[in-house]
matplotlib code that plots the C-alpha trace (Angstrom):
import matplotlib.pyplot as plt

x = [14.7, 11.6, 9.0, 6.7, 3.7, 5.0, 5.1, 1.5, 0.0, 1.6, -0.1, -3.7, -4.9, -5.8, -2.3, -0.4, -1.6, 1.0, -0.9, -2.0, 1.5, 2.8, 0.3, 1.4, 5.0, 4.5, 2.6, 5.2, 7.8, 5.9, 3.6, 0.7, -0.2, -3.0, -5.2, -3.8, -0.2, -0.9, -2.6, 0.3, 3.0, 1.1, -0.3, -3.8, -7.2, -9.4, -11.6, -8.8, -7.0, -10.2, -11.1, -7.6, -7.7, -11.1, -10.0, -7.0, -9.3, -11.7, -8.7, -7.6, -4.3, -5.0, -7.1, -8.2, -8.9, -10.4, -8.5, -9.1, -6.2, -6.0, -7.0, -10.0, -10.7, -8.2, -8.3, -5.1, -4.2, -1.9, -1.1, -2.7, -0.6, -1.8, -0.7, 2.8, 3.1, 2.1, 4.5, 7.4, 6.5, 6.6, 10.0, 11.4, 10.1, 11.9, 15.1, 14.9, 14.2, 17.3, 19.4, 18.5, 19.2, 22.9]
y = [-21.3, -19.0, -19.5, -16.9, -19.0, -18.3, -14.6, -14.4, -16.8, -15.5, -12.2, -11.4, -9.2, -6.4, -6.1, -7.1, -4.4, -1.8, 1.3, -0.2, -1.6, 1.9, 3.2, 0.6, 1.3, 5.1, 4.4, 2.0, 4.7, 7.6, 5.9, 8.3, 10.3, 12.6, 12.0, 15.1, 14.0, 10.6, 12.1, 14.5, 11.8, 9.3, 11.7, 10.1, 11.7, 11.9, 9.1, 6.7, 7.2, 6.9, 3.6, 2.1, 3.2, 1.8, -1.6, -1.5, -0.6, -3.5, -5.8, -4.7, -3.4, 0.3, 2.3, 5.9, 8.6, 12.1, 14.7, 18.4, 20.7, 24.5, 24.3, 22.1, 18.4, 16.0, 12.3, 10.5, 6.9, 4.4, 0.7, -1.7, -4.3, -6.8, -4.3, -4.0, -7.7, -8.3, -5.6, -7.1, -10.5, -9.0, -7.4, -10.7, -12.5, -10.1, -10.5, -14.3, -13.9, -11.7, -14.1, -17.1, -14.9, -14.5]
z = [-7.1, -6.7, -9.4, -10.9, -9.5, -6.0, -6.8, -8.0, -5.5, -2.4, -2.5, -3.3, -6.2, -3.8, -2.5, -5.7, -8.1, -9.1, -7.9, -4.6, -4.1, -4.6, -2.0, 0.5, -0.2, 0.5, 3.6, 4.8, 4.4, 5.8, 8.3, 7.8, 4.7, 3.8, 0.8, -0.9, -0.3, -1.8, -4.7, -5.4, -5.1, -7.2, -9.8, -9.6, -9.9, -6.7, -8.0, -8.9, -5.6, -3.6, -5.4, -4.7, -1.1, -0.5, -1.9, 0.4, 3.4, 2.6, 2.4, 5.8, 4.5, 5.2, 7.6, 7.4, 10.0, 9.8, 11.7, 12.2, 11.1, 11.1, 7.4, 8.0, 8.1, 6.5, 5.8, 6.6, 5.8, 7.4, 7.2, 9.5, 11.3, 8.6, 5.9, 7.5, 7.9, 4.3, 3.0, 5.0, 3.5, 0.1, 0.7, 2.2, -0.9, -3.2, -1.2, -1.6, -5.3, -5.7, -3.7, -5.9, -9.0, -8.0]

ax = plt.figure().add_subplot(projection="3d")
ax.plot(x, y, z, "-o")
ax.set_aspect("equal")
plt.show()
């Protein structure tokens, strides 16, 4: 049986926070997302989103890049390989948790 201690000690506080986990989930689904797309989908203010993204960048879960678009410069975010690996570990952990619950 999987314990709650395993849930909270397997993933660090940077990754395992609901807003940041939501960001990681969206980036895992869409590969790359612009700041404005993340903001719209999460309903966060610029400052709140920026703060969460910077924590994920410092934790090596996410990286950003500036690209030129016809409308001007845009900042896009994507998961690093470490971010993908950690997210897969989280999904696998949830799968094991569900299997033991049956």
